C-alpha positions as CSV (number, residue, x, y, z in Angstrom):
1,M,-41.9,55.3,-36.6
2,A,-41.0,58.5,-34.1
3,V,-41.9,61.0,-36.8
4,A,-45.4,59.4,-37.2
5,N,-46.0,58.6,-33.6
6,H,-45.4,62.3,-32.4
7,S,-47.8,63.8,-35.1
8,T,-51.1,63.3,-33.2
9,G,-52.5,62.2,-29.7
10,P,-50.6,61.9,-26.4
11,L,-47.0,61.9,-28.1
12,R,-47.8,65.2,-29.7
13,E,-49.3,66.6,-26.7
14,A,-46.2,65.5,-24.7
15,L,-44.0,67.1,-27.2
16,A,-45.7,70.4,-27.1
17,S,-45.6,70.4,-23.1
18,R,-41.9,69.4,-23.3
19,T,-42.3,66.3,-21.4
20,Y,-41.3,63.7,-23.8
21,K,-39.5,63.7,-27.1
22,N,-38.3,60.9,-29.1
23,L,-37.6,62.9,-32.3
24,Y,-34.7,65.0,-33.5
25,D,-34.3,68.1,-35.9
26,T,-32.5,65.9,-38.5
27,H,-35.7,63.6,-38.4
28,L,-38.4,66.3,-39.2
29,G,-38.2,68.5,-42.4
30,H,-40.4,71.4,-42.6
31,T,-40.9,74.2,-44.9
32,M,-39.9,77.8,-44.6
33,R,-43.5,78.8,-44.5
34,S,-44.1,76.5,-41.3
35,Y,-41.2,78.0,-39.7
36,L,-42.2,81.5,-40.1
37,T,-45.5,80.7,-38.0
38,L,-43.7,79.8,-35.1
39,R,-43.6,82.2,-32.2
40,Q,-39.8,82.2,-31.9
41,G,-38.2,79.5,-34.0
42,W,-34.8,78.5,-33.2
43,Y,-33.4,80.0,-29.7
44,H,-31.5,79.1,-26.8
45,D,-33.0,78.9,-23.3
46,P,-31.5,78.7,-20.0
47,D,-31.5,75.0,-20.3
48,D,-30.1,75.0,-23.4
49,R,-32.4,72.8,-25.4
50,P,-32.8,74.4,-28.7
51,V,-33.9,71.3,-30.5
52,L,-36.8,70.6,-28.0
53,N,-38.0,74.4,-28.0
54,L,-38.1,74.1,-31.9
55,L,-40.2,70.8,-32.3
56,A,-42.5,71.7,-29.3
57,Q,-43.3,74.9,-31.1
58,F,-44.5,72.9,-34.3
59,A,-46.6,70.6,-31.9
60,T,-48.5,73.5,-30.6
61,M,-49.5,74.7,-33.9
62,P,-52.7,72.8,-34.9
63,S,-52.3,73.9,-38.6
64,I,-48.9,72.1,-38.9
65,R,-49.3,68.6,-39.7
66,W,-46.6,66.1,-40.5
67,A,-46.3,62.4,-41.4
68,H,-43.8,59.7,-42.3
69,L,-42.3,59.6,-45.8
70,P,-40.1,56.4,-46.8
71,Q,-37.4,58.5,-48.3
72,V,-33.8,58.7,-47.1
73,T,-32.4,62.4,-47.4
74,G,-29.5,62.1,-45.3
75,L,-27.9,60.5,-42.4
76,S,-28.2,61.4,-38.8
77,L,-25.3,59.9,-36.5
78,H,-24.8,60.7,-33.0
79,G,-21.1,61.7,-32.8
80,A,-21.1,62.5,-29.2
81,A,-22.7,59.5,-28.0
82,R,-20.3,57.2,-30.2
83,R,-17.3,59.2,-28.8
84,A,-18.6,58.3,-25.5
85,V,-18.3,54.3,-25.8
86,G,-14.7,54.7,-27.5
87,I,-15.4,54.8,-31.4
88,K,-12.5,56.6,-32.7
89,A,-12.8,59.3,-35.1
90,H,-11.3,57.5,-37.9
91,E,-13.7,54.7,-37.3
92,R,-16.5,57.2,-37.3
93,V,-15.5,58.6,-40.5
94,A,-15.2,55.3,-42.3
95,Q,-18.6,54.3,-41.0
96,S,-20.3,57.4,-42.3
97,A,-18.4,57.0,-45.6
98,E,-19.7,53.3,-45.6
99,L,-23.3,54.2,-44.9
100,L,-23.5,57.3,-47.5
101,A,-22.1,55.1,-50.5
102,R,-24.8,52.5,-49.5
103,I,-27.5,54.9,-49.5
104,S,-26.1,56.6,-52.7
105,A,-25.8,53.2,-54.7
106,E,-27.6,52.6,-57.9
107,G,-30.5,50.1,-56.9
108,W,-30.5,50.7,-53.1
109,N,-33.8,50.0,-51.6
110,G,-34.8,52.4,-48.9
111,R,-37.9,50.0,-48.1
112,A,-35.6,47.3,-47.4
113,A,-33.4,49.1,-45.1
114,Q,-36.7,50.0,-43.1
115,A,-37.7,46.5,-43.1
116,E,-34.3,45.6,-41.2
117,A,-34.6,48.7,-38.7
118,S,-35.2,47.7,-35.1
119,V,-38.3,49.3,-33.2
120,I,-37.1,47.8,-29.7
121,A,-35.3,51.1,-28.6
122,H,-38.5,53.3,-29.5
123,L,-40.8,51.2,-27.3
124,W,-38.3,50.9,-24.5
125,H,-38.1,54.8,-24.5
126,L,-41.7,55.1,-24.8
127,S,-42.6,52.9,-21.9
128,R,-40.3,55.0,-19.6
129,A,-42.3,58.2,-20.3
130,F,-45.7,56.4,-20.5
131,K,-45.9,53.5,-18.2
132,P,-48.2,50.7,-19.0
133,S,-51.0,50.1,-16.5
134,P,-51.3,46.9,-14.9
135,D,-54.2,45.7,-17.4
136,D,-52.5,46.8,-20.4
137,D,-51.5,44.3,-23.1
138,L,-49.1,45.5,-26.1
139,G,-52.3,46.2,-28.3
140,S,-54.2,48.2,-25.7
141,Y,-51.0,50.2,-24.6
142,L,-50.4,51.2,-28.3
143,A,-54.0,52.1,-28.8
144,R,-54.2,54.3,-25.7
145,L,-51.2,56.4,-27.3
146,R,-53.0,56.4,-30.7
147,I,-50.0,54.2,-32.4
148,P,-51.8,51.8,-34.9
149,V,-49.3,48.8,-35.0
150,Q,-51.3,45.8,-36.1
151,E,-50.5,43.2,-38.6
152,A,-52.9,44.7,-41.2
153,S,-52.7,48.3,-40.0
154,P,-49.4,50.0,-40.9
155,V,-48.0,53.0,-38.8
156,S,-48.6,56.3,-40.5
157,G,-48.7,60.1,-39.7
158,D,-52.1,62.2,-39.8
159,D,-51.4,63.1,-43.6
160,E,-53.9,61.3,-45.5
161,H,-51.8,61.5,-48.6
162,A,-48.5,60.2,-47.1
163,E,-47.2,56.9,-47.9
164,R,-47.7,54.6,-45.2
165,L,-45.2,52.5,-43.4
166,A,-46.0,49.1,-42.5
167,L,-44.1,47.1,-39.8
168,T,-42.7,43.6,-41.0
169,A,-43.7,40.4,-38.7
170,H,-40.3,40.7,-37.2
171,Q,-40.6,43.9,-36.1
172,R,-43.9,43.3,-34.6
173,H,-42.3,40.3,-33.0
174,Q,-40.0,42.8,-31.5
175,L,-42.4,45.0,-30.1
176,R,-44.2,42.0,-28.4
177,T,-40.8,40.8,-26.9
178,T,-40.0,44.3,-25.5
179,F,-43.3,44.5,-24.0
180,Q,-43.1,41.0,-22.4
181,V,-39.6,42.1,-20.8
182,L,-41.1,45.6,-19.8
183,R,-43.9,43.4,-17.9
184,G,-41.0,41.2,-16.3
185,R,-42.1,38.3,-18.0
186,P,-39.7,35.6,-19.4
187,V,-38.8,35.4,-23.3
188,P,-36.8,33.1,-25.2
189,R,-33.1,33.9,-25.0
190,A,-32.5,34.3,-28.4
191,D,-35.3,37.4,-28.5
192,L,-33.5,38.7,-25.1
193,D,-29.9,38.5,-26.8
194,E,-31.4,40.7,-29.7
195,L,-32.9,43.4,-27.2
196,I,-29.9,43.6,-25.4
197,D,-27.7,43.9,-28.4
198,R,-30.3,46.6,-29.7
199,L,-30.4,48.6,-26.6
200,S,-26.5,48.6,-26.0
201,E,-25.5,49.8,-29.7
202,P,-23.2,52.8,-29.8
203,L,-26.0,55.2,-31.0
204,T,-27.7,54.8,-27.7
205,G,-24.8,55.9,-25.8
206,T,-24.1,53.5,-22.9
207,P,-26.2,49.9,-22.2
208,M,-29.5,50.5,-20.6
209,I,-29.9,46.9,-19.0
210,S,-27.4,44.6,-17.3
211,R,-26.4,40.9,-18.1
212,S,-27.5,40.1,-14.7
213,Q,-30.9,41.3,-15.4
214,A,-30.8,39.5,-18.6
215,A,-30.2,36.3,-16.8
216,T,-33.3,36.8,-14.7
217,W,-35.5,37.5,-17.6
218,S,-34.4,34.5,-19.5
219,S,-34.5,31.9,-16.7
220,S,-37.5,30.5,-18.7
221,T,-39.1,30.7,-22.0
222,S,-42.7,32.1,-22.9
């Protein structure tokens, strides 16, 4: 989802200006030909943000286009964030081995794995950089950012030949629930529990919201 959304519109512009990045070097594959068109390529600056520098350069090049391809080519696990929340080295090794074995197994279905993925954190981070206006509903907010997320309209990049990624009914429900919480509106406790669990997963580093906030948001149901 992040790969496709950053490919065009306001999110690509924000990446090019280095004001917003929800995309990582291990998530975006590129050709040597594309890399050689960049002004500087991989470099360190005083802020020591080489990944942002690299991806921003891609975003500034109109001739470079990208899109989501639903194929797993490797694992990207944030080791530093997982250490920060107390996951031991041997536990990280075991987890990595288990995930690698799973995606390497005969008959493994990448599409099924994508259907189980959560989109909660993506929208949460997005809203912190691009705040919804008072008049926005979820549809108008995503449309303003040129993110086509509708029941009959899958998420895609700007490459017409790319295979398109459709969100499941539950993933669309996650988006609606998260947007309700961001607007300060009550949601069912089960939905809120899922949101808290997703935002507090080890890969995010530390929990972003507290249980006291959760109690307030779930005081009634929508």
